[in-house]
C-alpha positions in Angstrom: 86.5 113.0 92.9 87.4 112.8 96.6 89.4 115.7 98.1 93.1 116.1 97.3 95.2 113.9 99.6 97.6 115.3 102.2 101.0 114.0 103.2 100.9 112.2 106.5 104.5 111.2 106.6 107.5 111.2 104.3 111.2 110.1 104.2 110.4 106.5 103.4 111.8 104.4 100.5 108.8 102.1 99.4 105.8 101.5 101.6 103.6 98.4 101.6 101.2 96.4 103.8 99.3 99.3 105.5 97.1 98.1 108.4 95.0 100.2 110.8 95.1 98.7 114.3 94.1 100.2 117.6 94.6 103.9 116.8 97.7 103.6 114.6 98.6 102.8 111.0 101.3 100.2 110.6 103.4 100.1 107.4 106.5 98.2 106.0 109.3 100.1 104.3 111.2 97.9 101.8 114.6 99.5 101.5 115.0 100.6 105.1 113.8 97.1 106.1 111.7 98.8 108.8 108.2 98.2 110.2 106.7 101.5 111.4 103.7 102.7 113.4 102.3 106.1 112.5 100.1 107.7 115.2 98.2 110.9 115.8 100.0 114.0 114.7 102.0 112.0 112.1 104.4 110.6 114.8 106.5 107.9 113.2 108.1 105.1 115.3 110.2 102.3 114.0 109.2 99.0 115.6 111.3 96.4 113.9 114.0 95.8 111.3 113.4 92.8 109.1 116.6 91.8 107.2 114.6 89.8 104.7 112.5 92.9 103.7 109.1 93.4 105.4 105.9 93.4 103.3 102.4 92.3 104.4 101.3 93.0 107.9 98.6 91.8 110.2 97.7 91.1 113.9 96.8 88.0 115.7 93.7 87.9 118.0 96.0 88.5 121.0 97.4 91.7 119.3 100.8 90.2 118.2 102.2 91.8 115.1 102.7 89.5 112.1 105.1 90.4 109.3 105.9 88.8 105.9 109.6 88.5 105.3 109.8 88.7 101.5 113.2 87.2 100.5 113.0 84.6 103.3 109.5 83.6 102.2 108.4 83.4 105.8 105.9 84.8 108.2 107.2 86.3 111.5 105.2 86.9 114.6 106.0 89.0 117.7 107.0 86.9 120.8 104.4 87.4 123.5 107.1 88.0 126.2 109.9 90.0 124.4 107.9 91.5 121.5 110.8 90.4 119.2 109.9 88.8 115.9 110.2 85.1 115.6 109.5 82.6 112.8 105.8 81.6 112.6 105.7 79.9 109.2 108.2 78.9 106.5 106.8 79.3 103.0 109.8 78.5 100.9 108.6 75.0 99.8 105.3 76.5 98.5 106.4 79.8 96.8 108.5 80.7 93.9 109.9 84.2 94.0 109.5 86.6 96.9 106.5 86.6 99.2 104.5 89.8 99.2 101.2 90.9 100.8 99.3 89.2 103.6 95.8 89.2 105.0 95.1 88.0 108.5 91.5 87.0 109.5 89.8 87.4 112.8 91.0 84.0 114.0 94.7 84.8 113.3 94.9 82.7 110.1 96.9 84.2 107.3 96.9 84.3 103.5 100.1 85.2 101.7 100.7 86.0 98.1 103.9 85.8 96.1 105.5 86.9 92.8 105.6 83.4 91.4 108.9 84.0 89.6 112.3 85.6 90.2 112.3 88.9 88.2 115.9 89.7 89.2 117.0 86.4 87.6 115.3 87.2 84.4 112.6 84.6 84.8 109.4 85.0 82.7 106.1 85.7 84.3 104.4 82.6 85.7 101.3 82.0 87.7 101.6 81.7 91.5 99.7 80.2 94.5 98.1 81.8 97.5 99.4 80.2 100.7 97.3 79.7 103.9 98.9 79.6 107.3 96.9 78.4 110.3 97.3 79.6 113.8 99.9 76.9 114.6 102.0 77.9 111.6 101.0 75.0 109.3 101.0 75.9 105.6 99.0 74.8 102.6 98.1 76.1 99.1 94.5 77.3 99.0 94.4 78.8 95.5 96.7 78.5 92.4 97.0 79.8 88.9 97.0 83.5 90.1 99.1 86.1 88.3 101.0 88.0 91.0 98.5 87.6 93.9 98.9 90.8 95.8 96.5 92.9 97.8 93.7 91.2 99.6 90.5 92.0 101.4 87.9 90.1 103.4 84.2 90.7 103.7 82.9 91.5 107.2 81.2 88.1 107.5 84.5 86.4 106.6 83.0 84.5 103.8 84.4 86.3 100.7 88.0 86.9 99.9 89.1 89.4 97.3 92.5 89.1 95.7 94.3 91.5 93.3 96.0 89.8 90.5 98.4 92.5 89.5 99.8 91.0 86.3 96.3 89.9 85.0 94.7 93.3 85.6 91.8 91.9 87.6 90.4 91.2 91.0 89.3 87.7 91.8 86.9 86.6 94.5 86.6 83.4 96.5 84.2 81.8 98.9 85.9 81.2 102.2 85.0 77.9 103.9 84.9 77.5 107.7 88.3 75.7 107.5 89.8 78.7 105.7 89.9 77.0 102.2 89.0 79.1 99.2 86.4 77.8 96.7 84.1 79.0 93.9 86.6 81.4 92.3 85.1 84.1 90.1 86.3 87.3 88.5 85.1 90.3 90.6 86.4 92.9 88.1 88.7 92.9 85.2 90.4 96.1 84.0 92.0 94.9 80.8 92.2 91.9 78.5 95.1 90.0 80.0 97.7 89.4 77.2 100.3 86.7 77.2 103.0 88.5 79.0 106.7 87.7 79.1 108.0 90.1 81.6 107.2 92.9 84.1 108.2 95.4 81.4 105.6 93.9 79.1 102.9 94.2 81.8 103.8 97.8 82.4 103.5 98.6 78.7 100.5 96.6 77.8 98.1 96.6 80.7 95.9 99.7 81.4 95.9 99.1 85.2 98.2 97.2 87.5 95.9 96.5 90.5 97.9 96.2 93.7 96.6 96.9 97.3 92.9 96.7 98.1 90.7 98.2 100.8 87.0 97.2 101.1 84.3 99.6 102.2 81.0 98.7 104.0 79.1 98.9 100.6 81.2 96.1 99.2 83.2 98.3 96.9 87.0 98.2 96.6 89.6 100.9 96.6 92.2 99.6 94.2 95.7 100.9 94.1 97.3 101.1 90.7 101.0 100.5 90.5 101.1 102.0 86.9 98.9 105.0 87.3 98.9 108.1 89.6 96.0 107.5 91.9 93.6 105.1 93.5 90.0 104.3 92.3 86.9 103.0 94.1 85.3 100.2 92.0 82.0 98.4 92.2 81.8 94.7 91.3 82.2 94.5 87.5 84.7 97.3 87.3 82.7 100.5 87.2 84.5 103.5 88.8 82.6 105.2 91.7 85.3 107.6 92.9 88.9 108.4 92.4 91.8 110.1 94.3 94.5 111.6 92.1 98.0 111.6 93.5 100.0 113.8 91.1 103.2 112.2 89.9 103.1 109.4 92.4 101.5 106.0 92.0 99.7 104.2 94.9 100.8 100.7 95.7 98.8 99.9 98.8 95.8 101.3 100.6 94.0 101.0 104.0 90.8 102.5 105.4 91.4 103.7 109.0 91.0 106.4 111.5 88.5 106.2 114.4 85.6 106.0 112.0 87.4 104.1 109.2 86.8 106.9 106.8 90.4 107.9 106.3 91.9 106.5 103.1 95.7 105.9 103.7 97.8 105.5 100.5 101.3 104.2 100.2 102.7 106.3 97.3 105.9 106.2 95.2 107.0 106.7 91.6 105.0 104.7 89.1 106.7 101.5 87.8 106.7 103.0 84.3 108.7 106.1 85.5 111.4 104.4 87.5 115.0 104.6 86.1 118.1 102.8 87.2 119.9 104.8 89.9 116.8 106.6 91.1 116.9 107.2 94.9 113.8 105.4 96.3 111.3 107.9 97.7 107.9 107.2 99.2 105.2 109.1 101.0 102.2 108.1 103.2 99.2 110.1 101.9 95.6 110.3 103.3 92.3 111.8 102.6 88.7 111.6 103.9 86.2 109.5 102.0 82.4 109.3 102.4 82.0 105.6 103.1 83.8 103.8 105.9 85.8 100.7 105.5 85.4 97.3 107.2 87.7 96.3 110.1 91.0 94.6 109.3 93.3 92.5 111.3 
């Protein structure tokens, strides 16, 4: 088991979308609607407020911040002159339920997941698509029939995409074509037999693991955040556990490998889904620990 994690920064409500970029970790905080940069010495700076709730983050090749606005089902991008966020892509016609995580590749093309249903309206669990956004903001569906497509990772050669399907307790993998399309889907690892689920409450009760954020290391193994448990595990293809970081009473919802040598595992931690009660005050922490194997660069 890797060393006990330390608290990098606290005072957040619910963190998502961690991305290491040019010496800082960038994160979204749901309930404050803020996008933050955390730099050396745990200095925290708010960069933007996103009224539609920020989630997935990434950067274009010219270093412009890209942000998923969840309830607007849109992707925002920083204006090159003012730095203010502006609409890059409208996803509303392709997604049911809020947008969530995002992966941006080295060419500035983005992949965005979504819930696939409206939990607040009492809708049952349904499968969802993964949406592709090209550099001009054009949108298309590149994968379908995913159950809560969430965290994603991309191999260093850009030819394999990994997608966490939170409500199917598995990670799927795709071959990425030169155009950005996804083909040859396969199950990379499954953590439970996926039952026929009716609601999020059913998933929390019945599934052993709720895989959320992903971080890929140079050996091709994945750190997988577990929204149900209290830690994050490193898996090889097929689902064998190589390493684990325990996080006490907190669950880890998203992860990133960063630091100058890409050997710092950052963890976005909050109360597990199973422990949340109505009226609880949202509380989240950014945790980190050192790991033996470095990650691959992200964008």
